[in-house]
N, C-alpha and C positions, 0 to 999 in steps of 0.2 A: 710130433704128431698131434698132441693135445692142443698146442698153440695153433697149428694149421687148421684144425677143426674149428677152433673158436673164431679165427679170422674168416673162414669160409661161411660160417653161420652169420657173422656180422654183415658180410657182403650180401648174402641172400636177403637178410632183413632190410638192408639199405635199398636194394633193388625193388623190393616188394612194396615198401611203404614211403620211401623218400620221394620228394617232388623236386624236379629241376626247375630252374628259371627259364621259362619259355619266352617266345616272341611277345605274347600278349602281356605277360607280367613285366618284361623288361621295358616295354613301351609305357606302361602305367607308371613305372618308377621314374623313367626319364621325363615324362610329361609332368609329374609331380614336382620335380626339381625345377624344370623350366617355367612352371606357372608362377613362381615367386621371383620377381625381379631382384629382390634384395639378396638372393643367393649369389648372384654374380659379384656384388660388392664384397660380401663376406669371403667369397672364394679368393678374390684379389688380395684381401688383407691377410688371410690365414696362410695362403700358399707361398707368401713371400717372407715368412718368418718361422723359425723353429720354436719360438717361445710362445707356445699356446697358453701357458700359465700367465705370462705377462699380459696377453690380450684379454684373458678372463679375469684379471685382478679386479676385485670388486671395490670400487671407490668408496662405497658406503661403509665398508668394513675398516677403512683406515682410521687410525686414531681411537679405535674402540677399546684397545687394551693398553693401559699405561703400566709403568714399572713400580708402582707403589704397592706395598704389601704390609698388611697388618701383622702377619706372623712370618718370621724368617728364622732359619737356623744360622748358627755362626758361619759366615761365608768362608770358603776356601780362597786362598790367595791367587791360585792359578789353576788352569784346566789342562791336564795332559791331553795330547792329541793322538787318537788311534789311527789317524790317516786312513788308508784304504784297506784296513784289516776289519774283520768281523768281530773284534774283541770288545764290543761295547759293554757286554755283560761283565767282563773282567775290570774294565775301567770304572764302571759304575760301582761295582762291589768294592774295589780298592779305594775309590773316592769316598765311599761311605765309612771307611775306618781310618782315613788320614788324620782326622782330628785327634784320635787316640795317640798317634805318633807325635803330633805337634805338642800335645800336653805332656807326654812321657819324656820327651827329650828337650822340651822348652824351646822349640824352634818355630820359625814363622811359617814355613811352607815345606813340610816334608813331602817327598814324592816316592812312590814305590817303583820297583822294576816290574813293568808289565811283561817284559820279555821273559823273565824267570818263570812265571806261572804259565805263560803261553807255551813254553817248551814242554812242560810237564802235562799240560792239557792235551796237546797233540800226541804226545807219547802215550798217554793213557787211552785216548780215543782209538789209537792204532791197535792197542791190545784188545780193546772192547770189540773192534771190528773183527779181529782174528778169532776171538772167542765166539762171536756170532756166526762166523763161517764154519767153525768147528761144530757148533751146535746144530747147524742146518746142512751139514755136509752130505747127508743122504736125501735131502729134499730136492725136488726138480729145480733146475736152474731158473725156470720161469715162475717159481712160486713167489708170492708177494714178499715174503720175508727175505728170501735170497736176493731178489731184485732190488729191494730197498737197501740192503747192505752194499751191494755192488754199485748202486747209483751214486751214493755218497759215502765212500769209506771213512773219510774224515772231513770235518769242516771246522772253521775257527769260531763259529757262532755257538752260543750256549745260553744258559740261564743261571740264575743266582746260586742254585744248589751246586753247580759245577765249581764255582769259586770256593764254596765251603769245603767241598771234597779235596780240592787241591791244597788249600791253606792248612787244613788239618793233617794232611799226609806229608806235604813237602815244605810247608811254611811260606814265608814271604821274604823279600829282600829289598834294600834301598835301591833307588834308581841307578846310582853309580856303580853298584856291584855287578850288575849285568845289564848294560845299556841296550837300547834298541839297535837293531840292524836294519838294512834296507829290506830284508825279508820279513822282519816282524812288522814293519810299517806297511808293507805291501805284500800280502801273503800268497797271492795267486800262483806265482811261479813255483814257490816252494811246495805248496799244497798239491799242485799238479804232478810234481815229481813224486811226492809221497803217495798220492792216490794211484799213480801208475804202478808203483812198486807193490802197494797193498793189493791191487786187483790181480796183478800177476801172481803174487803169492797166494791169494785167496783161491785162484784156480788150481794152483798146485796142491793146496790142502784138499780140495775136492777130488783131485786125481789120486792122491795118496789114500784118501778114505775109500774110494771106489776099488782101490787095489788091496784093501783089507787092513790098512793102518788102524791101530787102536787110538782111542782118545789120548792115552798117555804118550804114545809116539807122536801124535800131532802136536801135543803141547810141548814136547821136547824140541820139535822142529820150530815151534812158535818162538822159543827163546832165541834161536838163531836169527829168525826174521826180525825180532825186536832189536837185535844188535845193529842191523842195517837201518832200522827206523831211527835209532839213537844217533847213528852216524849222519844220516841225512839232516836231522834237526840240529846236530852240533855244527855241521858245516855251515848251515844257514843262519842259525841263531846264536851260536857260541855254546860252550858247555856250561851248564848251570853249576855253581859252586856248592860243595857240601858244607863248607864253612867259609867265613869271610871276615875281614877286618874293615870296619867302617869308622871313618873319622868325620867329625862334624863340629860346628861351632854353634853354641846356643845363643839365645837373645841377649845374654849378658856379655857375649864376646868370649866366653870361656871355651876352650877346645877339649874335646873328649875323644876317646878311642874305645871302640867296642869290638871284641873278637868273639864271634858266636856262630851258630848254625842258623839256617833259614827257619827251621822248626822252632828253635828257642827264641829267635827274633820275633816270630809271630806270637808266641806265648808272652813275651816281654811287653808287646804293644797292646794286645787285645785283653781287656780285663777278664778275669775268670768268671765274673757274673754277667758278662755281656751275653745278650740273648740269642746267639746263633742257634742254640738248641731249642729255644722257645719261639724262633721265627717260623712263620708260616707263609707259603706262597699262596697268594690269593689270585683268583681269576674272575673276570667278568665275561662270561660266555652265555649269551642269551639263547644259544641253541640247545643248552642242556639245563637240567633242573638245578635251581639254586639250593644252597645249604646242603650240598652233597660233595663228597670228596672223590677226586678222580686221580688216577696216575696213568702215565704213558709208559708203556713197556720199553725198557732200554734207554730211557731219556736220562742218561747220566754220562759221566766220563771215566769213572773208576769202577771196577768190579765191586769193590767193597764199600763204595761210597753210597750216599743218599740218592735214591732215584727221585725224579721230579714228581712230587705229589702236590696237588693244589685243591684248595677249597673254593668252590664256585659261589660267589656272592653277588647280590644286586649292588649297583653303583652307590646308592645312598649309604649303605653300610661300609663299603670300601672307603668312601670319602671321609666318613666320620673317623675311621681308624687312621687314615693318612693325616688328617688335620690334627688329631690328638698327638701323633708322633712329632709333627712339626712344632706344635706348641711345647713339646718336651725337648726341643732342640735336637731332634733326631731326623736327619734326611731319610727319604724313603726310596729304596730301589724300585724302579718301575720298568715296564716294557710296553711299548705302544706302537701303533701304526703312524709314526710321527710325521712322515712327509705329507700326509693328507692335510691340506689346509695350511702349510707352512709358508710364511712370507720371510724369506731369508733377509732381505734388506731391512725390514722392520723388526725382526727378531720376535715375531708373533706367530701363533698358530690358532686358527679358529675354523669353525664349520662353514662360515660364509666368506672366507678369504677369496675364493674363486667362484665365478658364476658361469659355469660351462653351459647352463641351460639357456641363458640369454645369448651367449656367443654363438652357439650352434642351433638355437631355436628348437630344442627338444628336451625331453625329460631324462635325467640321470639319477633320480632319487632312489635310494635303497636304504632300508633300515639296517642296523648293525647285524641282526641275525642273517639277513639275506646276503649282506656283504661277506660274512664269514663263510656261509655255505657255498657261495659261488666263487670263493677264493679271491674276491676283490679286496679283502682286507684281512690282515693278520698281524700278529705281534712281530715287529720288525726291528726295533732298536731299543736298547736299554739306556736309561739315564736315571739321575736322581731327581726327585721333587724336593726342593729346599725352601719353598715359600708358598703361602696361601693368603689370599685376601678375602674377606667376608663382608656381608652386608650388616645392617643394623641388628639383625636377628642371629648373627654369627653363622650364617649359611655361606658356603663358598661361592665366590663369583669368578675368581680366576686363580691360577696356579703358576708356578715357575719351575722350569727344567734347568738342571745343571748338566751340560752336555760334554762329550769328549770327541766330537767329530765336527771339526770346523775348518778343514783344509781348503774347501772349495768356496769360501766366502760365507760359510755358515758360522753362527756365533756359538759361544759357550753358554749363553743364557737365552732361554726362550720363554716368553710369557704365553700361556694358553688359557682359553676360556673354560668355564665349568661345563658348558654345553659340549665342547670338544672332548673333555674328559669322558662324558657319557658315551660318546660315539666311537672313540678310537683308543681309549685306554684298555689294556688287556690284563697285565700282570702287575702286582705289587707284592713286596715282601714286608710283612708286618709282624711285630712282636704280638704274641697272644694277648698281652695285657691291654691291647687296643681293640680287641674284638668283643662283640656283644655275647650275651649268654647263649642265644640260639646258634651262633657261629661256633662257639666253643663246644657246644653239645654235638654239633655235626662232626667235629674233628675226631670224636671218639668212634665214629662209624668206619667200617671197612671200605677202603677206596674201590671205586669201580675202575677196573683196569681197561685202558684203551690201547689199541695196537700202535706200534711204533710209527706207522704211516698216518696216524690221525692228523687232522687238519690243525690241531693245536700244538703239534710238534714243531 
């Protein structure tokens, strides 16, 4: 009834204040198009190709970004491919600690099993969804919280803190211990099955609660549901090992055998003084006040893990921290709206790569704040920044991504301009030691909590 009332009110408002396109307005629109003879030529060009980006490619931008860098971290020998999964955050995070394994085992190119942590990520997210359903079991089905849960019960996208939660709880494993499957590389079909199961069970939880089931009873039933979740994931991804034996050959040609658990393997690789605990997620969000801390409700994958909390900073301070990290031979986890301005063939990303304004003869300009608020731009893909070039005053002029998504002709390395950093970079994970005094002081303040449906989720 509440929903019907809302729809009726909306319809009444639309009828009272909206304006249809009438005969006069339509004539003016058509006459405007016909008045410019060039429109026919552009129509002939654009209507015969689906590659609008190719037509809008700005010749003046070509050759602007070279691959010379003053500062680079020690490069990785290979780039694992996430294919058509949304696991960029996991690939970027694991790529960020691969050098520890290379050094620990004296090997040239250690690679992690992404499938191992993917399994536990989806498993934990399923539990998080069911806990959310239990917590909102007595709310209206059309409440925003309930609707948000049911819209996306689980996804394979995430952020850097999700990896930390998984690594500290379940550990990590070498690539060969739990190899990729067709479903880890292309997750849609598996996730559709899992989402259907979770939505069905979510409805059952609500029915049980309406019939008087207690929270303890619902949680006892949840364990039964999680058995099915485990089965679905095991069928599609394989069953994750609780211990494993790993054989490898080092740079000297000597063979080694390690028998351990994923948790102990993680502790074996990552130094005790490594700064996971001192790492901070930084955001550049011009829609909100800088030097303030924000958190998004439920933006995590484990109940007991770290929720996503970020410090909002201006770009100049973010860049200073990223550059300091690269100078210290530490690649930086980032997340950006990376496809804006990407030239796949050239391996470059810039703000003026494409000129839609000239092609269509109209204005498309929006600043970053407007793009965020209108949902035109958002954090979409995680990669590492592993290089920076600077001018004579040591100010950044361009940067380099190390990518994990190149199945469709995309590259593992992309050079991007400093101007693009300003417009389309969103998140970075930095050690506190690279932050200024004002930023460190802001970290001591209580986070402003944002709802789970916030546009930065």
